[in-house]
N, C-alpha and C positions, 0 to 999 in steps of 0.2 A: 527630573529624575530619569536616569537612563532606563532603557527597556529592561536590561538584566536586573537592575536594582528593583524596579517595579515588580517584575515577575517574582523575584526572590522574596520580596516583602509580602506579597499576597500568598505565595505558595507556602511560606513558613508557617502560616496560621493553620495549615493542615495538621501539623504535629499536635497542636492543641486539641483539634477535633478528633484525632485518632484515639484519644483516651475515651471518647464516647462511642467508639466502634465505627467511625466513618473512614472508609478506605480512600485511597488516592483517586480511584475512578469516580466514586460518589462525590468527592470534594470538587473534582473538575466539573462534574455535571451541575452542581450547585453554583459554582462560579459562572458557568455558562448562562444560567438563568439570570443571575444578578448583574453580570456584565452587560447583557443585552438590555436590561431595563435601565441601567445607568447611561449607556450610550444613547438610548432612545431619548432620555431626559436631556442630554447635551445637544441633541439635534432633533427637536420636535417636528420640524418640517419634513425631514427625511424619514423619520420613524413615527408614524402617527398611530398611537396605541388607543385601544378602547378606553372610555372614561373610567377612572377609578382603578385602572390596571397599570399604573406607572410608578416610577421611582419615588415621586413626591408622596404618593399614597402610602408607601412603605415607611418613609421617613417620619410621616406624621402620625402613624398608627401607635396607639397605646398598647394594643394587644398584637404584638408583632407576629407571633406564630400563626394565629388564626387568620390575620389579614393576608399574610404571605401565602398561606395554603389556599385561601379563596382566590387570590389573584392568579395563582398558577392554574387553577381549575378554569377560571374565566378565559384566560389566554388560550388554553388548550381547545376551547370551544369557539374561538373567534374566527377561524377559517384562515386559508392561505398559508403563507410561510409561518405565521405565528402558531397555527395548529400543528404544523410539522415539527417545529422546534420544541414546543411545549406539550406535545402529545404524551399523555401518561405521566406528566411531570409530578413529582412528589417532593415535598420538603423532607430532608433527612437530617436537618440540624434542629434537634428538639429542645435544646437549651437556649432559651430566649436571650440570655446575656451574650452567649457566644454568637448567635445569629446577628444580634445588634452590632457586636464588635466587627464581624466580617463586613457588614453593610457600611459601617463607618470607615473601614480601611478602603473599600472601593469608592466611597463617596469623597474621600480626600484627594482623589486624583482626577485629572481630565483625561479621558480615554480616547477622545476623538479630536486631538489637537489639529488645528487648521494648518499649522506650519508643516507638520510631518504626520502622515497617515500611518500611525504605528499600531492601530488596533488589531490588524491582521497579524502583524509580526509578534505582538504580545500573545495573541491567542495560540499561534504556532509554538511559541516558547513554552506555554503552559501545557500544550499537548506533549511536547518533548519531555517536560518534567514528569508528566504522568507515565510516559514510557520508561523513563529511567528508574522510576520507583515502584512500578507495578509489573504484573505479568504481561502487560501490553507490549513490552519491548521486543518480544519475539517477532511481532508483525510490524514494528515501526521501521520502515525502510529509511536508511540514512539519507539525508538531504543531498549529499554528494553523489550517491548512486542515482537518485531520482534525476538530478540535474544532468548527469552524463547520459542517462537513458533518453531524456527529453531532447537533449542536444542532438543525439544521433537520429532520433525519429523525426525531428524537425516538423512539428505540427504547423499546419497552415490555416488561415482564416476559412471558415465555412466547413471545416472538417469536424465530424462527430467523433468524440473521444470517450472511451468507456473504460471502466475498471469493474470487473465482476465481483471483486471483494474489496471494496473501496476504503474500508476503515474510516479514518478521519479526513480523507481526501488529499493526502500528500502528493499523489501523482497529478491530480487535477490542478493543484496550486503550481506545481512545476511547469505544467503545460500552459497555464494561465500567464505565468511570468514570461514565457517565451512568446506567446501570442500578443501580449501587451507591447512587445518591442516592434510590432508591425504598426504601420499607419492605417488604421481601420476605417472603412467606409461606414456609413450609417447602418447599412444592412449587415455588415460584418460585425459591428459592435453589438447590434441587437441579437444576432445569432450567438455570439460569445456569451452574452449575459443570460440568455434563456434556453438555448438549444444545443450548445456544444457538449455539455457534460452529462453522461449517463452512468449512474453507479448503482450497485446492489450491495447491501450490507445486511447480514443476518441479525445483528444485535441492534435493537432499537436505540439504546443509549449511544452507541457508537455512530449510528446514522445521524442522530441529533447533532453530535459534535461535528460531523462532516458538513451538514447543512449550515451550521453556525460558522464554520471555518470559511466556506464558500461565500456566505452572505457578507462576512466581514471583509472579504476581498473583492466585493462588488458584483458577485454573481447572484442573480435572482433579485426579487424585491418582496415586499410584504404581501403581494398578491400572487405572483407567479414564482415558482421555485424550480431549481434544477431537478432533473429526474433522479432522485436518490430513493430507491425502493427498499423498504425493509422486508427482505425476503431472501431465500436461498436462490441465487441466480441460476444454479444448475437446474432448478425446477421451473424457471420462468419460461414455459414452453407452450407450443401449440401443436397437438398431435405428435408429441415426442421430439419436436424440433424447435430450434430457436425461431421466434417470430420473425418473418422475413423483413418486415419494415423496421425492425429494431436492430438490424445489422449496422455496423459502424466502420469508420475509416481507420481508426487508431485504437489500439488497446495497450495500456500501460498497467502492469499489475504485479503484485506480490501475493499469490494465493496462499491461504493458510497451509502450514506444514502438518504432516501427520497422516494417520489413517482415518477414514470416515467414521464418525460416531453417530451418524444419522443414516438415512436411507441411501442405498447404493444405486448409482445409475447403471442400467443394463441395456444391451442391444437386443436382448431376447424378449419377444412379446409375452411368451409364456411365463418367463421368470418375473417379468414386471407385474404380473398379477399376484405374486406372493408378497407377504408382509416384508418390509425392509428393503424393497426395490422400487425403482420407477424407470419408465422407458425413456431411452435416448436413442432414437432411430438414427440420428446423425453422428453418433460416436463410432469409432473403429472397433472398440473392444470394451467389455465389461471390466470394471476395476473398483476396488474399495479404497485405492490410494487417492487421497484428495488432490495432490498435485497433478497426477496423471489424468484425473477426471477434469480438472480445471484447464489443463493444457488442451485436451480435446474440445472442451467447451469454447475456449478462446478462438480456436481455429474456425469453429462453426459461426462465431459472432462476426467475423470479418467480412466486409464487402470484397468483391473482386478488386485487386490491387491494394487492399488494405494491408496495414503493417502493424507488427506487434513487438513489444519488448517486455519480457516476462522474467521475473526473478524465480528461480526454481532450485531446489536442493540437489545435491550430488546424486542421490539415488535415482533421480529421473534420467540421468545420463547412462546408468549402467544396469539398472534393475532388469531382471529377465521377465519372461512371461508377457504380461500386458505391456510392460515397459518396452520390450523389444519390438512388439507389434506397433506401438505408437511411434517409436523413433523411426522405423521404416516408413510408415505412412506419412509422418511429418516431412521427411525428406522427399518423398515421392509427390505429395500433394501441395506442399508449400516450398518456398525458397528459403530454407534455413541457411542463412549466410554468415552469421556471426555468433560466437559464444565468448562471453567475458567471464573468466574465472575470478570470482571475488575472493578476497582474503578472509580468513577467520577473524573473529574479534571485532567485527563491525556492528553486530547486532547486540542488544542488551542481554538477550538470552544466550547462554553459553552453548558451544558445540555446533553452531549453525554453519554449515559449509554450503555455499550457494553459488549460483551462476546466473548470468543474464543471457537468455536466448532471444535473438533477433530473427524474425522471419516475416516473409511477405506472402500474401494470398494471391495466387495467379489463376489464370484460366485453366480449365481442365486440360490435361495433356497426356498422351500415351507414354511419354518419357518422363523420368523424374525431374521435378522442378529444381531441385538442389543440384548445383554443379560443383561448388566448392564451399567448404566451411572454414572461415577464418577464426582462429583462436587468439585471444589475448590473455596470457597467464599473468594475472596480477595477484597470485597467491603464493607461489613458490618463493621462499626467502623474504616474504613481506610480513610485517607484524604491525597490527593496529589493535587498539583497545578503545571502547566507546568514550572513556573519559580522559585518560592520560595521553593517548596518541590517536585521536579520532581520524577516520578517513576523511580527507578534504577533497574538494573539487580538483585542485591542482594535481592530486595524486593520479587522477584518471584523465588528465588533459592529453597525455600522449595517446592513450587509447582512442579518445574522441577524434583527435587529429588524423590518426591512421584510419579509423572507421570512415571518416567523411572524405578521404582523399579521392580525387577523381579516378586515379588509377592506383589501386592498392599494390603495395610492394612489401614483401616479407622483411622483417628486421632480423629474423633468424636465418642462419645459413651455417654451413660447415665451418666457415671462417669465423662466424660470430654465433657460436652455439648458445650464447646467453640471451639472444634476441627473444623478446616476449610475444612477438606477432608472427604467427605461422599459419600456413594454409594446408588443408587436407582435402583431397578430392572425394567426390561421392563414392568412387570405387574403393578408395583406401578405407573409408569408413565402413562401407558395406561388407568388406572382407573381414572386419574385426569380429571377435567373438561377441555374440548377442547384439551386433551392430552398436557396440559401446561407443558413446561420445565422450567418455571419461578419459581424456588424453592429457598427459604431461610429458614434457621433454627436458625441462630445466632440472639440473641436479640440485638437491638440497644442500646448502652450505653446511648445515649441521651434521649431515651424514659424512661429509668429506673431511671436516676438521674437528677431530675429537678433542683437541686442545683448546677449542674455542666454542664450547657448547654455550647455549643461552643460559640465562639466570635460572636457578632452580624453580622460581615462581612461574617462569614462562614455560618450562618443561612440564611442571605440574598442571598448568592450565591446558596444555596440549593433550596431556593424558586424559584429563576430564572431558575435553571436547571429543576425543576419539572414542571414549567409552560411551558417552551420551549418543554419539552418532551410531555406534553399533547397537545400542539399545533400541533406537528408533527403527533400525532395520529389522531387529528381532521381533519387535511389536508387529510389524507388517507380516512377517513370516507366521507368527502365531495366529493372527486373524485369518490368514489364508487357510491355515490348517483347520481352524474352526469351521470355515465355510465348506 
């Protein structure tokens, strides 16, 4: 059976369980537990589970609900990777007939075929199904965007890679795929398996999916695990600063959008003593905007000569106040060298307008580190949708080629005003109102040709996206007024 057919077969059973109130996320979590046990049964040498905590024990049980719940509890207390994957695990399928049916569906397939290692691919497909059908889609970065970011950053063996809001680990898998193309020494292979990846995820269930995802792709083992911490990475500090020995070489991230619903990071010692705030001595400015907070955090996480690629919404490029301070500091203290303008319609959540910012951490200098910012506009006159016309890697191949060129050359010129690759100097940006990085130069085809407007459904979608974008901005304004 093909990967897609297998995934569809297992996923379709979720509709049956939804009648019992089980959501897509809960279903994926239950699949995670059961798939792990089934794969351990197929490879007992690689996955050595505690006695009585295995797939055969479930199959042989007459009281399936009670046996399964006890098994989950025992695995959570068994230590190592098992404890992390099964920490707080609970059975949420309380109809014994339906639980047996799901177990039979999983038991009917071989998930660890020796000919083709598809277990990781299958699990990634299940994660994507969850993103398509649940609210998780807002944060599910398209694989094509991840591939382009990784290709441009070019991770090397023995480099530490972090994601301060790692979700289910998509960026880690993109980097892993790139690193596996290298011929690794024994030392490099060990480093990749146990020391390369560092992630923080605030949701315990999502961190569990990330660990499982990495494990199925060969990272960690049943004793040692990659460092995926269940915590708010903004608060993982020592005296208000990022712990020095936790700094990394590469950051790939898509921080959560929106305004902070929890404590706000502040640069003021006095304010940090108040409820609702915590101290960040290493930040440039206090802000309740999540993306602006994460952007500052990411800069502090990088080693000297470290590099980052970060997905951020449009408001980060133009918002005044804290946003203006951060843009100025970012250009002064890091080399902000490239901005990729992403098209709308690539995330499952509607109305998301985003960009990828690429920057490098340099030695302290009296002059601004940023000299020029190169823009690639892959938004103007570009249309994608997650299902009918998804963004594919080949759509960003020109950008990657231009990014990696030894000597960059603009494709835009007065002779070729439709060129998507254009350079702006530090002085040109600095002179803009609020140091805005929100730059467009291509003319919209729809504004020029009134006789060739897009389909009504496309126009309606654009209106929805613009309204939702405006609402997000107004939410930020309202919160600032409350403060």
